C-alpha positions as CSV (number, residue, x, y, z in Angstrom):
1,M,94.1,87.8,131.8
2,I,96.6,90.4,130.5
3,D,98.5,90.5,133.8
4,E,98.9,86.7,133.7
5,I,100.1,86.9,130.1
6,L,102.6,89.7,130.9
7,R,104.1,87.7,133.9
8,K,105.0,84.8,131.5
9,K,106.6,86.9,128.8
10,I,110.3,87.9,128.4
11,F,110.6,91.4,127.1
12,I,113.4,92.7,125.0
13,P,112.7,96.4,124.2
14,R,112.3,97.4,120.6
15,P,112.5,101.2,121.0
16,L,112.7,101.7,117.2
17,Y,109.0,101.2,117.2
18,T,107.7,101.8,120.8
19,E,109.3,105.3,120.9
20,K,107.3,106.3,117.8
21,I,104.0,105.1,119.3
22,K,104.3,106.5,122.8
23,P,103.7,110.1,121.9
24,F,100.2,109.1,120.7
25,I,99.2,107.4,123.9
26,D,96.1,109.1,125.4
27,K,95.6,110.9,122.1
28,E,92.1,110.7,120.4
29,I,93.4,108.6,117.5
30,I,93.4,104.9,116.8
31,K,96.9,103.4,116.9
32,V,97.2,100.6,114.2
33,I,100.2,98.3,114.3
34,T,100.7,96.4,111.1
35,G,103.2,93.8,109.8
36,Q,103.7,90.2,108.8
37,R,102.6,87.5,111.2
38,R,105.1,86.7,113.9
39,V,107.3,89.8,113.5
40,G,106.5,90.8,117.1
41,K,103.4,93.0,116.9
42,S,101.9,91.3,120.0
43,Y,105.0,92.1,122.0
44,I,104.9,95.7,120.9
45,L,101.4,95.8,122.3
46,F,102.5,94.1,125.5
47,Q,105.4,96.6,125.9
48,L,102.9,99.5,125.5
49,I,100.6,97.9,128.1
50,K,103.5,97.6,130.6
51,D,104.5,101.2,130.0
52,I,100.9,102.4,130.6
53,Q,100.5,100.4,133.7
54,E,103.8,101.7,135.1
55,T,102.6,105.3,134.5
56,D,99.0,104.8,135.7
57,H,98.5,102.0,138.2
58,S,94.7,102.5,138.0
59,A,94.5,102.1,134.2
60,N,91.9,99.6,133.0
61,I,93.4,97.4,130.2
62,I,91.0,95.6,127.9
63,Y,92.9,93.0,125.9
64,I,91.5,90.9,123.0
65,N,93.5,88.4,121.1
66,K,91.6,86.5,118.4
67,E,94.1,83.6,118.6
68,L,93.2,82.9,122.3
69,Q,90.3,80.6,123.1
70,P,88.5,83.0,125.5
71,H,88.1,85.5,122.6
72,Q,87.0,83.1,119.9
73,H,83.4,84.1,120.4
74,I,84.1,87.7,119.3
75,T,83.3,87.1,115.7
76,D,81.6,90.3,114.6
77,D,81.2,94.0,115.4
78,A,78.1,93.6,117.5
79,I,79.7,91.1,119.8
80,F,82.9,93.1,119.8
81,Y,81.1,96.3,120.8
82,Q,79.1,94.6,123.6
83,Y,82.2,92.9,125.0
84,V,84.2,96.1,125.2
85,K,81.3,98.1,126.7
86,E,80.8,95.6,129.5
87,L,84.5,95.8,130.5
88,L,84.8,99.6,130.6
89,Q,85.2,101.1,134.1
90,P,84.1,104.5,135.3
91,N,86.5,107.1,136.8
92,V,89.7,105.6,135.3
93,K,91.4,105.7,132.0
94,N,90.3,102.8,129.8
95,Y,92.7,101.3,127.1
96,L,91.6,98.8,124.4
97,F,94.2,96.5,122.8
98,V,93.1,94.2,120.0
99,D,95.5,91.7,118.4
100,E,94.9,90.5,114.9
101,I,91.7,92.6,114.6
102,Q,91.1,91.7,111.0
103,E,89.7,88.4,112.3
104,I,86.6,90.2,113.6
105,K,84.0,90.9,110.9
106,D,83.2,94.6,110.5
107,F,85.5,95.5,113.3
108,E,85.8,99.0,111.9
109,K,82.2,99.8,112.9
110,T,82.9,99.2,116.5
111,L,86.2,101.2,116.4
112,R,84.4,104.1,114.9
113,S,81.7,104.1,117.6
114,L,84.2,103.7,120.4
115,L,86.3,106.5,119.1
116,A,83.3,108.8,118.7
117,E,82.2,108.0,122.3
118,N,85.8,108.8,123.5
119,C,85.4,106.0,126.1
120,C,88.8,104.3,125.6
121,D,92.2,104.7,124.0
122,I,92.4,102.3,121.1
123,F,95.4,100.2,119.9
124,C,95.1,97.3,117.4
125,S,97.3,95.1,115.3
126,G,96.7,93.4,111.9
127,S,98.5,91.2,109.5
128,N,96.8,92.3,106.2
129,A,97.1,95.5,104.3
130,N,93.5,95.3,103.2
131,M,92.7,96.3,106.7
132,L,94.0,99.8,105.9
133,S,93.2,100.1,102.2
134,G,89.7,98.9,102.7
135,E,88.0,98.6,106.1
136,L,89.8,101.3,108.0
137,A,90.2,103.7,105.1
138,T,86.5,103.6,104.4
139,F,85.2,104.1,107.9
140,L,88.0,105.8,109.8
141,A,89.8,108.1,107.3
142,G,91.9,110.6,109.2
143,R,91.2,109.0,112.5
144,Y,94.0,106.4,112.7
145,I,97.7,106.3,112.5
146,E,99.7,103.3,111.2
147,F,103.0,102.0,112.6
148,K,104.7,99.3,110.5
149,I,106.6,96.6,112.4
150,H,109.3,94.5,110.7
151,S,111.3,91.4,111.6
152,L,114.5,92.1,113.5
153,G,117.0,94.4,111.9
154,Y,120.7,93.5,112.2
155,E,121.3,95.6,115.3
156,E,118.2,94.1,117.0
157,F,119.3,90.6,115.9
158,M,122.6,91.1,117.8
159,R,120.8,92.5,120.9
160,F,118.2,89.7,121.0
161,L,121.0,87.1,120.8
162,S,123.8,89.0,122.7
163,L,126.1,88.8,119.7
164,E,128.9,91.1,118.6
165,N,129.1,92.9,115.2
166,S,131.3,90.5,113.2
167,V,131.3,88.8,109.8
168,Q,130.3,85.6,111.5
169,T,127.3,87.3,113.1
170,L,126.4,89.0,109.8
171,N,126.5,85.6,108.0
172,K,124.2,84.1,110.6
173,Y,121.7,87.0,110.2
174,L,121.8,86.6,106.4
175,T,121.1,82.9,106.8
176,I,118.4,82.6,109.5
177,G,116.9,86.1,109.3
178,G,115.4,88.1,112.1
179,M,112.1,86.6,113.3
180,P,112.0,87.5,117.0
181,Y,111.3,84.0,118.2
182,I,114.9,83.0,117.5
183,H,115.5,84.5,120.9
184,I,113.7,81.4,122.3
185,I,114.7,78.6,119.9
186,G,118.3,79.7,119.3
187,T,120.4,80.0,116.1
188,E,120.8,76.3,115.2
189,E,119.8,76.3,111.5
190,F,117.8,73.0,111.6
191,A,115.6,74.2,114.4
192,V,115.2,77.7,113.0
193,F,114.2,76.5,109.5
194,E,111.8,74.0,110.9
195,Y,110.1,76.9,112.8
196,L,110.2,79.2,109.7
197,R,108.6,76.5,107.5
198,N,105.7,76.5,110.0
199,V,105.5,80.3,110.0
200,Y,105.5,80.2,106.1
201,S,102.7,77.7,106.0
202,T,100.6,79.7,108.4
203,I,101.1,82.9,106.5
204,L,100.3,81.3,103.2
205,L,97.3,79.3,104.2
206,K,95.7,81.7,106.7
207,D,96.7,85.2,105.6
208,V,96.8,84.6,101.8
209,V,94.8,81.6,100.7
210,A,91.9,81.7,103.2
211,R,91.6,85.5,103.3
212,E,92.0,86.1,99.6
213,N,90.1,83.0,98.4
214,I,93.1,81.7,96.5
215,R,92.1,78.6,94.5
216,N,95.3,77.4,92.8
217,V,97.5,76.9,95.9
218,T,100.1,74.8,94.0
219,F,100.7,77.7,91.6
220,L,100.9,80.2,94.5
221,E,103.6,78.1,96.1
222,N,105.5,77.9,92.8
223,L,105.2,81.6,92.5
224,V,106.7,82.2,95.9
225,D,109.5,79.9,95.0
226,F,110.1,81.9,91.8
227,L,110.1,85.2,93.9
228,A,112.6,83.7,96.3
229,D,114.9,82.7,93.4
230,N,114.6,86.1,91.7
231,V,115.1,88.5,94.7
232,G,116.4,91.8,93.2
233,N,115.5,90.9,89.6
234,L,113.1,93.1,87.6
235,F,109.7,91.4,87.5
236,S,108.2,92.0,84.1
237,A,105.6,90.5,81.8
238,S,108.3,88.9,79.8
239,N,110.0,87.0,82.6
240,I,106.6,86.0,84.0
241,A,105.8,84.5,80.6
242,K,109.2,82.6,80.6
243,Y,108.4,81.4,84.1
244,L,104.9,80.2,83.1
245,K,106.4,78.4,80.0
246,S,109.0,76.6,82.2
247,Q,106.1,75.5,84.5
248,H,104.0,74.3,81.6
249,S,101.3,76.5,83.1
250,S,98.1,77.8,81.5
251,V,97.8,80.5,84.1
252,S,97.6,84.0,82.5
253,T,100.0,86.8,83.2
254,Q,97.2,88.8,84.8
255,T,96.5,85.9,87.2
256,V,100.1,86.0,88.3
257,L,99.8,89.7,89.0
258,N,96.6,89.0,90.9
259,Y,98.4,86.4,93.1
260,L,101.3,88.8,93.8
261,K,98.9,91.3,95.5
262,P,97.8,89.0,98.3
263,L,101.4,88.1,99.1
264,S,102.1,91.8,99.5
265,N,98.9,92.4,101.5
266,A,100.2,89.8,104.0
267,Y,103.4,91.8,104.3
268,F,105.2,88.6,103.2
269,V,106.9,90.3,100.2
270,H,107.4,93.9,99.3
271,K,107.0,95.4,95.9
272,V,109.6,98.0,95.0
273,Q,108.8,100.3,92.0
274,R,111.3,101.8,89.6
275,Y,112.0,105.5,89.9
276,D,113.3,107.7,87.1
277,I,115.9,109.8,88.8
278,S,116.2,112.4,86.0
279,G,112.5,112.7,85.3
280,L,111.3,112.3,88.9
281,K,108.6,109.8,88.0
282,I,107.5,106.3,89.0
283,F,107.5,103.6,86.3
284,E,104.3,101.6,86.2
285,V,105.9,98.3,85.1
286,G,109.1,96.5,85.9
287,E,109.2,96.3,89.7
288,K,111.3,94.2,92.1
289,Y,110.3,92.1,95.1
290,Y,112.0,91.6,98.4
291,F,111.1,89.4,101.4
292,E,110.1,90.6,104.8
293,D,112.4,88.2,106.4
294,L,115.7,86.7,105.1
295,G,115.2,83.4,106.9
296,L,111.8,82.9,105.4
297,R,113.3,83.5,101.9
298,N,116.0,81.0,102.7
299,C,113.8,78.3,104.1
300,I,111.8,78.4,100.9
301,R,114.6,78.4,98.4
302,G,117.7,77.4,100.4
303,F,120.8,79.6,100.7
304,N,123.7,78.9,98.4
305,I,126.2,81.6,99.4
306,R,127.9,81.6,96.0
307,K,124.7,81.8,94.0
308,D,122.5,83.8,96.4
309,I,124.7,86.2,98.4
310,H,124.0,89.2,96.2
311,K,120.3,88.6,96.4
312,V,120.3,88.3,100.1
313,M,122.6,91.3,100.5
314,E,120.2,93.4,98.5
315,N,117.3,92.1,100.5
316,A,119.1,93.0,103.8
317,V,119.8,96.5,102.6
318,Y,116.2,97.0,101.6
319,L,114.9,95.8,104.9
320,H,117.3,98.1,106.8
321,L,116.1,101.1,104.9
322,I,112.4,100.5,105.4
323,Q,113.0,99.7,109.1
324,L,114.5,103.2,109.4
325,G,111.3,104.6,107.8
326,Y,112.6,105.3,104.3
327,K,110.5,105.0,101.2
328,V,112.5,102.9,98.8
329,Y,112.6,102.7,95.0
330,V,114.8,101.1,92.3
331,G,116.6,103.9,90.6
332,Q,116.7,104.3,86.8
333,Q,118.7,106.9,85.0
334,A,118.7,106.4,81.2
335,S,120.1,102.9,80.8
336,T,121.8,102.9,84.2
337,E,120.2,101.2,87.2
338,I,120.8,102.2,90.8
339,D,119.9,99.4,93.2
340,F,118.1,101.7,95.7
341,V,116.9,105.3,96.0
342,A,115.7,105.9,99.5
343,E,113.7,109.0,100.5
344,K,112.7,110.4,103.9
345,D,111.8,113.9,105.0
346,G,112.6,115.4,101.6
347,Q,116.1,113.9,101.6
348,S,117.5,111.1,99.4
349,V,120.2,108.5,99.6
350,Y,121.5,106.4,96.7
351,I,122.9,102.9,97.3
352,Q,124.7,100.3,95.1
353,V,125.1,96.7,96.5
354,C,128.0,94.6,95.3
355,Y,129.3,91.4,96.8
356,M,133.0,92.1,96.0
357,L,134.8,94.8,94.1
358,H,137.2,92.2,92.7
359,D,138.4,94.1,89.6
360,E,138.7,97.6,88.1
361,S,135.7,97.2,85.8
362,T,133.5,96.3,88.7
363,I,134.7,99.3,90.6
364,Q,134.1,101.6,87.7
365,R,130.6,100.2,87.2
366,E,129.4,100.4,90.8
367,F,130.9,103.8,91.6
368,G,130.4,105.1,88.0
369,N,126.6,104.6,88.1
370,L,126.4,106.7,91.2
371,L,128.8,109.4,89.9
372,K,126.3,110.0,87.0
373,I,123.8,111.3,89.5
374,E,124.1,115.1,89.6
375,D,123.0,116.0,93.1
376,N,124.7,116.2,96.5
377,Y,122.7,113.6,98.4
378,P,124.7,110.8,100.1
379,K,125.8,107.9,97.9
380,Y,127.0,104.5,99.1
381,V,128.5,101.3,97.7
382,V,127.8,98.4,100.1
383,T,130.0,95.3,99.8
384,M,131.4,92.3,101.7
385,D,135.0,93.2,100.9
386,E,137.2,92.7,104.0
387,Y,138.5,96.3,103.8
388,S,135.4,98.2,102.8
389,A,135.7,101.5,104.7
390,G,136.7,104.4,102.5
391,S,135.5,106.7,99.7
392,Y,135.9,107.0,96.0
393,N,135.3,110.5,94.5
394,G,133.1,111.3,97.5
395,I,131.2,108.1,97.4
396,L,131.4,106.1,100.6
397,Q,132.1,102.4,100.6
398,L,130.9,100.4,103.6
399,H,130.9,96.7,104.6
400,L,127.4,95.4,104.8
401,K,127.7,94.8,108.6
402,D,128.6,98.4,109.1
403,F,125.9,99.8,106.8
404,L,123.3,97.8,108.7
405,M,124.3,99.5,111.9
406,K,123.7,103.0,110.6
407,R,120.6,104.7,111.9
408,S,120.6,107.6,109.4
409,F,122.4,108.6,106.2
């Protein structure tokens, strides 16, 4: 089956992810690939399978995809275990690939047994964070490694669509986002947004409502609409209360918070906490939310460039940072807010996002906030100004299209 599937697929390499996974092939640890539905996890698995087959022509590949009819009968761990055992072959290396593994009840029991028996190298993907915080963490602590997959970054977007780095290309990316399937359907906005609306419905109904037993679906949809309109705004009890009042809703603030968690679990939105730069601590309240894909955000709320450009720019910067493996916070220093504090390997980078530095007061605010930080880590102001390259008192200013091309800071 897998050979037939691979013959029909068009592969565009995503080395940002596959090169991180390859060193763990043939290592006695479960490789778990996570991310929102339709961001390309299956294709990462396919690429790994191709690489293994090219290296070892005798490799036995066992592939299970719960979205395919031949695998619908694999509903629980007992059936899962028996299915895999029957397909194992002697005197060759066996590899197990399972797509959307969370659809198999108690799957972690089978994985634990297969790992203990050392009978195959295990790769699996999943679209819900509970898989890690619950099922896997309980049964396989220390015996798996997670690789997070995201929608296309700006550089990948250009490569998938054979586009050059330009303001026009950037505007297209900010509008339609980076779901990999755009390589097939093209960049015409009507077709892309029709596709994205279907993806949104699938995520909401299958990965949020059904899995998390959400009852008030109408309110959930309204909450997503609120998040889309408030990208980059601090999310607090007070603005939740104002939102509920505007909706004439009797839903409690706690219920709102309970509904936010499943959206994060499905990797649909990302919660970003505030970080006290001076005190080096994380605030427990007042977080921000960003969407996994810009196009999904825009198909929900629409994209009015005058009203939404700063929100979408912030979301794009956030996505770029997490795609590069940074842990991202909203910075707070006394009464001053820094849009992003990004940390990786013990190093930090500070970033302010501003649509245009159109007057002196804006320049003083954006650069001045960064100048107040008394350390020597890199600091950037990211804008859409035509002439953005330069520095101000050691702080670099970059056009968004150039910032999104950087692979390190």
